[in-house]
C-alpha positions, 0 to 999 in steps of 0.5 A, a space after each residue: 640908097 641903092 635899090 633892089 626889088 623883092 618879091 615872094 618866091 611863090 604865091 602858094 609858099 609861106 617861105 622864100 623870096 626873089 631879089 632882083 637888082 643885085 650888082 656891085 653897086 647895090 651890095 656895097 650899100 649898107 642899107 641894101 645889105 641890111 634889107 637883104 639880111 632882113 629878108 633872109 631871116 624872115 623868109 629862109 630862102 632867097 633866089 637872086 636873079 640876073 646876077 653877074 655869074 662868077 665866083 668873085 660876085 658869089 663870094 662878095 654876095 655871100 659876105 653880105 650874110 657873114 664871114 665865110 668858112 672853108 668846107 670841113 672836109 678835105 676830100 671835097 673838091 674846091 673851085 681850082 680855077 677861082 681866085 677865091 680858093 682861100 675861102 673854099 668855094 666848093 665845086 660839085 661837078 658831074 661830067 658824064 662818063 663816055 662808057 654808059 656801063 659805068 655807074 659810079 654815083 648813079 641811082 635808079 628811081 622808078 626805072 630811071 637812072 639819075 646822076 647827081 641825086 641828093 636826098 633831103 638833108 641839111 649841110 654839115 649835119 655830120 659836124 658839131 657846128 651847123 653853118 649859117 647858110 650857103 650860096 649856090 650857083 649852077 654854071 652848067 645845067 642839064 636841059 631837063 632835071 637837075 633842080 634843087 628842092 627846098 623845104 622850110 622847117 617852120 612849115 614842115 613843123 606845121 604840116 608834119 603828122 601830129 603823132 610823129 611831131 609829138 614824138 620828135 619833140 625831145 629827140 636828137 638825130 645822129 648823123 655821120 660823114 658817110 655820104 654813100 647813098 648805098 649806106 643810107 638807112 632811112 627814107 630810102 626811095 631809090 636804088 644805088 647803082 655805084 659808089 662815087 669814084 672819089 670815095 676812098 678819100 672820103 672814107 679816110 675822113 669817115 674813119 676818124 670823124 665822130 658822130 654828130 647830134 642835132 635836135 629834130 625840133 628846135 625853137 628860133 629866137 622868133 618863137 617858131 618851132 623848126 622841124 629839122 631832120 635830114 634823111 641823108 647821113 642820118 644813122 639813128 636816134 640818140 640813146 635809142 639805137 634799137 629796132 623800134 627807134 630805127 623804125 620810128 626814124 624811118 617813118 619820119 624820113 618817109 613823111 619828109 619825102 612825101 611832103 617834098 613831093 607836094 606843095 611843101 617844097 620849092 623846086 628851083 630850075 636853074 639859070 647860070 645867072 641865079 644865085 640862091 642862099 638858104 638858111 641852113 638852120 631852118 631849111 632842108 634841101 635836095 637835088 632831083 638828079 638828071 640823066 647821066 648823059 648830061 653835065 651838071 656843075 654847082 659851086 657853093 660858098 659856106 657862111 660861118 655861124 652856128 646855132 649852138 645845139 649840135 655836138 660830137 658824140 665824143 665831145 671833140 671839136 673839129 680841129 681836134 678831129 683833123 689833128 687825129 688824121 694828120 
């Protein structure tokens, strides 16, 4: 058996692990792959350190957790320079604009302008199927800022205000594909300054994508309750799209933001040799943003899977959605 070194992500967190020793030899060992999956299931987030920093290794590491899938939206940029384009390595690349007056995709928080800011969310919330996870790496990092935050829904459930948690017990939250921060309705703690330059391609898909429903709280096979609400892309409470329902969801999302500023969250400072996987059925994540003068790039794979609890409002499946737009 080959060997890897597993340690806790942090002494003060109930979730997350670090793993060292991942290379071509170790991930070819079935016993190592089984151990990595055990850690993933138990801890929810794994930071792989000192990994060969290329898309080929990223894809191979991702396959440890299951087959890969392409991203469900056609407007999302792919890693065009990668030999692995067929499996959909997506490229989230921010390049500073030479004109400081251009505000495409920027926000303002506490008087600071930020690029690449992402509120708390879980991936593919706008889809009926919720992918198992994603493996992320960051080849280009700003010298300050740009961290990615993670919160565990199991721990969130335990720490969430009791009255809100009780009211969320049988609630489904409605999500849409519209990722424009200017359209975010709940838990807003920023001021959007401009839309992303590529927004027109996204809006064509938004127009035909049905709304998706996901439970605010669900129960894992291990018996733990998971609080799983993403403020970004949430548009309401199913069967309760009235002012009272909106006020309730806004209160919930602001509570998530508050917990994200404290000891409930882990904020990862990137190195190019890091790769991170998170359990998308259990975790929410965010990006704190960075000074618009700095370049930032992240590349992500998507791991196939579904927890079976989400559905589109009109009952369609994803293949039917894209047939409509063809």
